[in-house]
C-alpha positions in Angstrom: 32.4 172.5 -72.7 35.7 171.9 -74.6 35.7 170.5 -77.7 38.0 168.3 -77.3 36.5 166.9 -74.2 34.1 164.1 -73.3 31.2 163.7 -75.6 33.4 165.5 -78.6 32.5 162.8 -80.8 34.6 159.3 -82.3 38.1 159.6 -82.2 40.5 159.0 -85.2 40.4 155.4 -86.1 43.8 154.0 -84.3 43.8 156.4 -81.6 43.1 156.0 -78.0 39.5 157.5 -77.4 40.5 159.4 -74.2 43.6 160.6 -75.2 43.5 160.9 -79.0 47.4 159.5 -78.9 48.1 156.6 -81.2 47.5 153.0 -80.5 50.4 150.1 -80.9 49.1 148.1 -83.7 47.3 145.2 -83.0 47.8 141.7 -84.3 50.3 139.1 -84.2 54.1 139.9 -84.4 56.0 138.6 -87.3 58.1 136.0 -85.0 54.4 134.5 -84.6 53.1 134.9 -87.9 56.5 132.8 -89.2 56.0 130.2 -86.6 52.4 129.7 -87.6 53.3 129.9 -91.3 55.9 127.4 -90.3 53.5 125.3 -88.8 50.5 124.8 -91.2 53.4 124.1 -93.8 54.3 121.0 -92.1 50.7 120.3 -91.6 50.1 120.9 -95.7 52.7 118.8 -96.2 52.0 115.4 -94.3 48.8 115.9 -96.0 49.7 116.3 -99.9 52.1 113.2 -99.2 48.9 111.1 -98.1 47.6 108.9 -101.2 44.3 109.9 -102.5 41.8 107.1 -101.6 40.8 104.9 -104.3 37.1 105.8 -103.9 38.0 109.7 -104.8 39.9 108.2 -107.7 36.9 106.4 -108.8 34.7 109.1 -109.1 37.1 111.9 -110.5 37.3 108.8 -113.3 33.7 108.7 -113.6 33.5 112.8 -113.7 35.7 112.6 -116.4 34.1 109.8 -118.6 30.3 111.7 -118.2 32.5 115.2 -119.4 34.3 113.4 -121.9 30.4 111.8 -123.1 28.4 115.3 -122.4 30.6 117.5 -124.8 28.9 118.2 -127.9 31.1 117.1 -131.0 32.3 118.9 -133.5 
């Protein structure tokens, strides 16, 4: 049997297992990546502009107070 025939073993990564030819890169195009990035930035910006809920501010204040009280004095 020919050493390059069927059952010759695994083909190199990124190569067609039947022909050994290079496969086109898998993944998203630059255009698609840019569009996703723009949408994510827009979503993030709307979230960042929202005010912090009062209960979160109260919780952060309590955590800060307990951290200050638990620090050893010099």
